C-alpha positions in Angstrom: 34.5 -2.7 -64.1 35.8 -3.9 -60.8 33.1 -1.9 -59.0 30.2 -3.4 -60.9 27.9 -5.4 -58.8 29.4 -4.2 -55.6 26.6 -3.2 -53.2 27.2 -0.7 -50.3 27.0 -2.3 -46.9 23.7 -1.7 -45.2 23.9 0.7 -42.3 23.2 -1.1 -39.0 21.8 1.0 -36.2 23.4 -0.2 -32.9 20.9 -1.3 -30.3 20.5 0.8 -27.1 21.7 -0.5 -23.8 19.3 -1.2 -21.0 20.3 2.1 -19.2 19.8 4.1 -22.4 16.4 2.6 -22.9 15.5 3.4 -19.3 16.7 7.0 -19.6 15.0 7.5 -22.9 11.7 6.2 -21.6 11.5 9.5 -19.6 13.2 11.8 -22.1 12.7 10.4 -25.6 10.3 7.4 -25.3 10.1 6.9 -29.1 13.8 5.9 -29.1 13.2 3.2 -26.5 10.2 1.7 -28.3 11.9 2.0 -31.7 14.7 -0.1 -30.3 12.2 -2.7 -29.1 10.6 -2.7 -32.6 14.0 -3.6 -34.1 14.0 -6.7 -32.0 15.8 -5.7 -28.8 13.0 -7.0 -26.4 15.0 -7.4 -23.2 13.0 -6.1 -20.2 15.0 -7.4 -17.2 16.2 -3.9 -16.0 12.7 -2.4 -15.3 11.6 -5.6 -13.9 14.4 -5.6 -11.4 13.7 -2.0 -10.5 10.1 -2.8 -9.8 11.0 -5.7 -7.6 13.6 -3.8 -5.6 11.5 -0.7 -5.2 8.4 -2.9 -4.3 10.2 -4.6 -1.5 11.7 -1.3 -0.2 8.1 0.0 -0.2 6.9 -3.1 1.7 9.6 -2.6 4.3 8.7 1.0 4.8 5.0 0.3 5.0 5.6 -2.6 7.4 7.8 -0.4 9.7 5.7 2.8 9.6 2.2 1.3 9.4 2.2 -2.5 9.9 0.5 -5.1 7.8 -2.4 -5.5 10.3 -3.1 -1.8 10.4 -3.1 -1.8 6.6 -5.7 -4.5 6.6 -7.8 -2.8 9.3 -7.7 0.5 7.3 -9.1 -1.3 4.2 -11.9 -2.8 6.2 -12.8 0.6 7.5 -13.1 1.8 3.9 -15.8 -0.8 3.2 -18.9 -0.3 5.4 -20.3 -3.7 4.5 -17.2 -5.5 5.5 -16.8 -3.5 8.7 -20.4 -4.3 9.7 -19.8 -8.0 9.0 -16.7 -8.0 11.1 -18.5 -6.2 14.0 -21.1 -8.9 14.1 -18.6 -11.7 14.5 -17.6 -13.1 17.9 -14.2 -11.8 19.1 -12.3 -15.0 18.3 -13.7 -15.2 14.8 -13.1 -11.5 14.2 -9.4 -12.1 15.3 -9.1 -15.1 13.0 -10.5 -13.0 10.1 -8.1 -10.3 10.8 -5.1 -12.7 10.8 -6.2 -14.1 7.5 -6.7 -10.6 6.0 -3.3 -9.6 7.2 -1.6 -12.7 5.8 -3.3 -12.1 2.4 -2.1 -8.4 2.4 1.5 -9.5 3.3 1.3 -12.3 0.7 0.4 -9.8 -2.1 3.4 -7.7 -1.2 5.8 -10.7 -1.2 4.3 -12.1 -4.3 4.8 -8.9 -6.3 7.3 -10.4 -8.8 5.0 -13.2 -9.9 1.9 -10.9 -9.8 3.7 -8.4 -11.9 4.6 -10.9 -14.6 1.1 -12.3 -14.7 -0.6 -8.9 -15.0 2.0 -7.9 -17.6 1.3 -11.0 -19.7 -2.5 -10.6 -19.5 -2.3 -6.9 -20.4 0.1 -7.6 -23.2 -2.1 -10.2 -24.7 -5.1 -7.9 -24.6 -3.2 -5.0 -26.2 -1.7 -7.3 -28.8 -5.1 -8.5 -29.8 -6.5 -5.0 -29.9 -3.7 -3.4 -31.9 -3.3 -6.3 -34.3 -7.0 -7.2 -35.0 -8.6 -3.9 -34.3 -6.1 -1.6 -36.1 -4.2 -3.9 -38.5 -1.0 -4.0 -36.6 1.8 -6.5 -36.7 3.1 -6.6 -33.1 4.5 -9.7 -31.5 3.8 -10.6 -27.8 7.4 -10.1 -26.8 7.5 -6.6 -28.2 4.3 -5.6 -26.5 5.4 -7.1 -23.2 8.7 -5.2 -23.4 6.8 -2.0 -24.2 4.6 -2.5 -21.2 7.5 -3.1 -18.8 9.2 0.1 -19.9 6.0 2.2 -20.1 5.2 1.4 -16.5 8.5 3.0 -15.3 6.8 6.3 -14.2 4.9 4.3 -11.6 8.2 4.2 -9.7 7.8 7.9 -9.0 4.4 7.2 -7.3 6.0 4.5 -5.2 8.8 6.9 -4.2 6.2 9.6 -3.3 4.4 7.0 -1.1 7.7 6.4 0.8 8.1 10.1 1.2 4.6 10.5 2.5 5.2 7.8 5.1 8.4 9.3 6.3 6.8 12.7 6.4 4.6 11.5 9.2 1.4 10.2 7.6 -0.9 8.8 10.3 -0.9 4.9 10.2 -4.7 4.9 10.8 -5.4 6.9 7.6 -2.9 5.1 5.3 -4.7 3.7 2.2 -2.6 1.1 0.5 -4.8 1.5 -2.7 -4.1 5.2 -2.9 -0.9 6.0 -1.0 0.5 9.0 -3.0 -1.0 12.4 -3.9 -1.0 11.9 -7.7 -4.7 11.8 -8.2 -7.9 13.7 -7.4 -9.0 11.0 -4.9 -6.0 11.6 -2.7 -7.6 14.9 -1.7 -11.0 13.4 -0.8 -12.2 11.5 2.3 -12.8 8.0 1.1 -15.3 7.3 3.9 -17.4 10.4 3.3 -17.2 10.3 -0.5 -19.5 8.2 -2.6 -17.6 4.9 -3.4 -18.2 5.2 -7.1 -17.1 8.9 -7.2 -14.1 8.1 -5.1 -13.1 5.3 -7.5 -13.4 7.6 -10.5 -11.5 10.4 -8.7 -8.7 7.9 -7.8 -8.5 6.8 -11.5 -7.7 10.4 -12.6 -4.1 9.9 -11.8 -1.2 11.8 -13.4 1.2 8.9 -13.2 -1.4 6.5 -14.7 -2.1 8.9 -17.6 1.7 9.3 -18.2 2.1 5.5 -18.4 -0.9 5.2 -20.8 0.6 7.7 -23.1 3.8 5.7 -23.1 1.9 2.5 -23.8 0.1 4.2 -26.7 3.3 5.4 -28.2 5.0 2.0 -27.7 2.4 -0.3 -29.1 1.9 1.9 -32.1 5.6 1.8 -33.0 6.1 -1.9 -32.5 2.8 -2.7 -34.4 3.6 -0.3 -37.3 0.3 1.7 -36.9 -0.6 5.3 -36.4 0.1 6.7 -32.9 -3.6 7.6 -32.6 -4.4 3.9 -32.8 -2.1 3.2 -29.9 -3.7 5.9 -27.8 -7.2 4.6 -28.6 -6.1 1.0 -27.6 -4.4 2.1 -24.3 -6.9 4.7 -23.1 -9.9 2.7 -24.4 -9.1 -0.2 -22.2 -8.3 2.2 -19.3 -11.8 3.7 -19.6 -13.4 0.2 -19.5 -11.4 -0.7 -16.3 -12.3 2.7 -14.7 -16.0 2.2 -15.3 -16.0 -1.4 -14.1 -14.0 -0.5 -11.0 -16.4 2.3 -10.1 -19.3 -0.1 -10.5 -17.7 -2.7 -8.3 -16.9 -0.1 -5.7 -20.6 0.9 -5.6 -21.8 -2.7 -5.5 -19.5 -3.9 -2.7 -19.2 -0.8 -0.5 
């Protein structure tokens, strides 16, 4: 009689540590995203990694290439901009170069803020897509944490970029928009290749696809929908961005 009405204690699954979540993102991503689904939405560790690695990359680029050379290289990749610069008087051309260099440097230094803004915008879009388009129940904090962890493979691309620079890449050919050989575009000449085709080739990137797969797995888990729905949401928006980017490349090159 004394046992009547006694309920067994519910089994509580302990949350993963930040290090465990980071490791599992590469080895068992579902465990990381399942932990986020249970309410453990902390994302500070990947964010710190992005910031530290970003500033290390900035230091290497600044030492091996230089911010002015980075800006000059981007101008060379845009015939219209290069023609406009060539028609300016020397003093105005120099002033434009200083402004361009300052903007390039500012983007590097503003990486933490830019990263948070981009992450927030993408998370809102993904939340709206998975919730309203596929009947999910994801919260913004969960989607944002998923995105932060899902982007971790991009660190490999940054490390490859550092290796390329130390391996002796020519400063005059360094392309800040495509600095690592992880996509088809890295093996094409951006000047001789059609701008739209080059943009599409650059988008076919192994690291990007890896990240998109992780995003699909993550948002599906935290939203409580089928994994296929997560893939459709992540890759669907990627296709839209790729097409728009190719169109802009053609229009402004």
